C-alpha positions, 0 to 999 in steps of 0.5 A: 929914377925909373923903375923896372917891371919885374913880373912875378908869379904869385903864390896861388898861380904856382900851386895851380901849376903844380896841381895841373903839373900832377894830374896831367902825370896822373892822366897820362898827358905827361910820361918819362919820354915827354920829360926827357925830350923837353930836358934834352931840348931845353939842354941843347936850346941853352947850351947851343954852342957845344951842341955844335962842338959835338955834345950829345944832350940825349938824356937817357934814364 
């Protein structure tokens, strides 16, 4: 029987990334405009069929 390798993120890695995002937000590297653009881009990438049908995924908070 073949076993599949499933990559996983350790708890320490997750905590490291969360602290990094918080520090980047606090120091101004990440702001609301960047978050809006990233969310819009991810929606457009994953739902590209709807983009072709004319759906607008530009997020405005």
